[in-house]
C-alpha positions in Angstrom: 0.1 0.0 0.1 1.1 3.4 -0.7 2.0 6.2 1.6 -0.3 8.7 2.3 1.2 12.1 3.2 -0.8 14.4 5.1 -3.3 16.8 2.9 -3.7 20.7 2.5 -5.6 20.5 6.1 -2.3 20.3 7.8 -0.1 22.5 5.8 -2.8 25.4 5.9 -3.1 24.8 9.9 0.6 25.2 9.6 0.0 28.5 7.6 -1.7 30.3 10.1 1.2 29.8 13.3 3.2 30.8 10.8 2.2 33.6 9.7 1.0 35.0 13.4 4.1 34.0 14.8 6.0 35.8 11.5 7.7 38.7 13.2 9.5 36.5 15.7 13.1 36.2 15.6 15.2 32.6 14.8 13.5 29.3 15.2 10.1 30.9 17.1 8.9 31.7 13.5 11.3 29.0 11.8 10.5 25.3 13.3 6.6 24.5 14.1 7.2 23.1 17.3 8.8 25.9 19.1 6.2 28.3 16.7 3.5 26.1 18.7 4.7 27.5 22.3 5.2 30.7 21.5 2.0 31.5 20.0 0.6 30.1 23.3 3.6 32.2 25.1 2.3 36.0 23.7 -1.5 34.7 23.7 -1.1 34.6 27.6 1.2 37.8 27.9 -1.4 39.9 25.9 -3.8 38.7 28.1 -2.0 38.5 31.3 -0.4 42.0 29.9 -4.4 43.5 29.3 -5.0 43.7 33.0 -2.7 45.9 34.0 -2.0 48.0 31.5 -5.4 49.0 33.3 -3.8 48.7 36.5 -0.5 51.1 35.1 -2.5 54.2 33.7 -4.5 53.8 36.8 -1.4 54.1 38.8 -0.7 56.7 36.4 -3.5 59.1 36.7 -2.5 58.8 40.4 0.2 60.2 40.4 -0.6 62.8 38.5 -3.0 64.6 40.2 -0.9 64.0 43.4 2.0 65.9 42.0 0.1 68.6 40.6 -1.8 69.3 45.1 2.2 68.9 45.4 2.9 71.8 43.5 0.3 73.7 45.4 1.1 77.1 46.8 -2.0 77.6 48.6 -2.4 73.8 50.3 -5.9 73.7 49.3 -5.3 69.9 49.6 -1.9 68.1 50.6 -2.6 64.7 49.6 -4.3 62.8 46.8 -6.6 60.8 49.1 -8.0 63.9 51.1 -9.6 65.3 47.6 -10.8 62.1 46.6 -12.5 61.1 49.5 -14.3 63.9 49.3 -14.9 64.1 46.2 -16.7 60.6 46.8 -18.5 62.7 49.7 -19.6 65.1 47.9 -20.8 62.7 44.8 -18.9 63.9 42.6 -18.8 62.5 39.8 -15.4 62.5 38.0 -13.2 59.8 37.5 -9.4 59.5 38.0 -8.9 59.9 34.1 -10.3 62.8 34.1 -9.4 64.7 37.0 -5.9 64.1 35.9 -6.3 65.7 32.9 -7.9 68.5 33.7 -4.9 68.8 36.5 -2.4 68.5 33.4 -4.1 70.9 31.3 -6.3 73.4 33.6 -4.3 73.0 36.9 -6.7 75.9 38.2 -9.9 74.2 37.2 -8.6 71.5 39.6 -8.3 73.6 42.6 -11.7 76.0 41.8 -13.3 72.3 42.3 -11.6 71.6 45.5 -12.8 75.4 46.8 -15.9 74.6 45.7 -16.0 70.7 47.2 -14.2 72.4 50.5 -17.3 75.3 50.5 -19.9 73.7 50.6 
């Protein structure tokens, strides 16, 4: 009986994997077994780092707000946590991303908001 080779289905599967790993270096893009392993590793890293990116941006916003508050000559708030706690008590619904953008672009606006919170 003649030998039957694997047909186009296996080649199609390997081609899909090869397209995914085409930008990798060395054997990670040439040898099928290492391509499979590297693809799994890349997808795991991507999934993990999507959550990490959210954490990193949140900490960046917090540090930006804290830096602007620390530069304040009027010393309305000394620390970030006081500002955020008073904003939540007054039910001022601004998230940290928006507050950080206000702090960077228009620092005076942030101090006006902080004054309004204190006066209430």
